[in-house]
N, C-alpha and C positions, 0 to 999 in steps of 0.2 A: 776375534784374534785366534789364530791357529795354534795348535798344541806346540808346535815348534817355536812360535813367537813367544808364547807363555814361558817356555823353558828358558829362552834367551833373556827375557826380562827378569825372570827370577834369578838367573845366574848373575846378571848385572847388579842386582840389589842384595846379593847374599851377604855381603859384609855389613850393610846397613841393618839387615834383619837378624844378624847373629848376635848372640850374647853368650858369655862364658860363665858357667857356674862352677865354683870350686866347692866341692863337698868337704865336710870336716874329716872324712877318712876314706881310705880305699874300700873299706867294708860297706860304707854307705853308698858309694858309687856302684859297687857290685850289687847291692840290694836293689837299687833303683833299676838297674839294667835287667836283673832277674824278674822284677815285677813287670817291667815293660814287656819282656818276652812272654811271661805268663798271660798277659792280656793281648798278646799278638800285635803289638804296635811298636813303632820305633821309639828310642829313648826320647827323641825330640817331641814326638806326639804325646808320649807319656807325661813329660814335664809340662807341656802346654796345657794338656787336659787338666792336670792337677792344679796348676796355677790358676787357670780360668775358673775352675770349680771353686777354689778358695776365694777368689775375687768376687764371684757372683754371690757366694754365701755372705761375705762381708757386706755387700750392697743390700742384702736382704731380698734378692729376687725370689719370690715365692714360687713362680712357675718353673724355675730351673731345677732339674733333677740330675744328680750326679750319675756318672757312668756306673758306679758301684750299685747305686739304688736301682738304676734301670736293669742291670744284670740280675739283681735279686728279684725284681718284679717279673722279669722275663722267665726266670727259673720257676717262680711260683705259678705263673700263667701256664707254662708248659706242663707242670704237674697237674694243675686243675684241668687243662685240656685233655690230658691223658685219662684222668678219672672220668671226665664227661664222655669221652669216646667209649670207654668201657661200659659206662652206664647206658649210653645210647645203643650200643650193640645188644645189651641185655634186653632193653626195651623193644628193640626191633624184633628180637627173637619172640618175645612175649606177644607182640602185636601180630606177628605172622601166625603164631599158634592160635590165637583167638580168632583171627580172620578165617583160618582154615576150619576151626570148629564151628563158627557162625555159618560159613558157607555150606558145610555138611548138614547143618540143621536146616538151612533154607532149601537145599536141594532134595532133602529127604521126601517131601511130598511128590516129587517128580519121579523118584525111584520106586517108591512103593506102589505096586499095581492095584492094591485094594484100598488106596487112600480115598477118603471122602472128605470133602471140605473145599476150602478155597486155597488154590495154589498161587503163591506170590512169586513172580519172576524176579530173578536177580537184577536189581536196578542197574548195577554196574554193566551187566551184559547188554541191556536195552540201551543205556546211554552210549556204550561203545559202538553199537551198530548205528545209532542215530548220528553219531559224530563221524565215523569213518565211512559210512554208507556201504563199503565193500571190505571184507576181511578175508584174507587167505586162511585156509583151514589150519595150516601149521603154525600160524601166528596167534590164533585165538587164545590158547591157554597162556601164552606169554603175556598178552595184553591184560588178561585177567589175573595174572600172577598166580596161576594154579600149576602145581607140579604134576607132571604126568604120572607120578607114583601115587597121587591122591585119588585112588579109583572112585571113591564115593563122589567127590566133587566133579571129576571128569564125566562120570555117568550122568550126574544131575544136570550139568551144563548141556551136554548133548541131548538129554531128554527135553530140556527147555527149548533148544534149537529146533528139534523135531516138532514140538508143539507150535512154535512160532511159524514154521514152514506150513503146518496144516492149517493155520489161520490165514496164510497168505501174506504174512508180514516179512518173511525171509524167502529168498529163492536160492536153491542150491545150484551153483554154476559149475559144478565139478570140483575144481580146486579152491573155490572160495564161495562165500555167501554174500548175497546182496540184500540190503535192507530196502523194502519196497514201500514202506509207509511214508 
């Protein structure tokens, strides 16, 4: 049925669907209208909602939740969401700092010239080259989530790349590197 036909059929049945409610006072009518306005609904929808709510409660429908309860729950969930977002932001900051600290610790052997021992390559770097096969030089730090201002991490990553090139695992193609393994 088209929208126009629905409107016509509603217009035809308006008298059969109408009921008149006479409130005990003008103040009561004003109070109901103000409450409907506060909820952002018409007076008809306001009355229907409250009557239906009352009828469902009388029937004992357990799954039915009134609009007031839903609005209260929505408000609580929004507040909880706000707190969780705040907490998530703090956690992200902590994780970023810890990852940076860990990265600086891992790249230290590649930066120190007099280092002796076993150097462990950044697993994320190796996995990235294996997955992408070719990486543009300007994209590398973004892929690894390294800030260009983190000099230690940048130097360490580039030292690892030089080492991988010397082993023949990476080839410098000018503007990008290609994984050869």
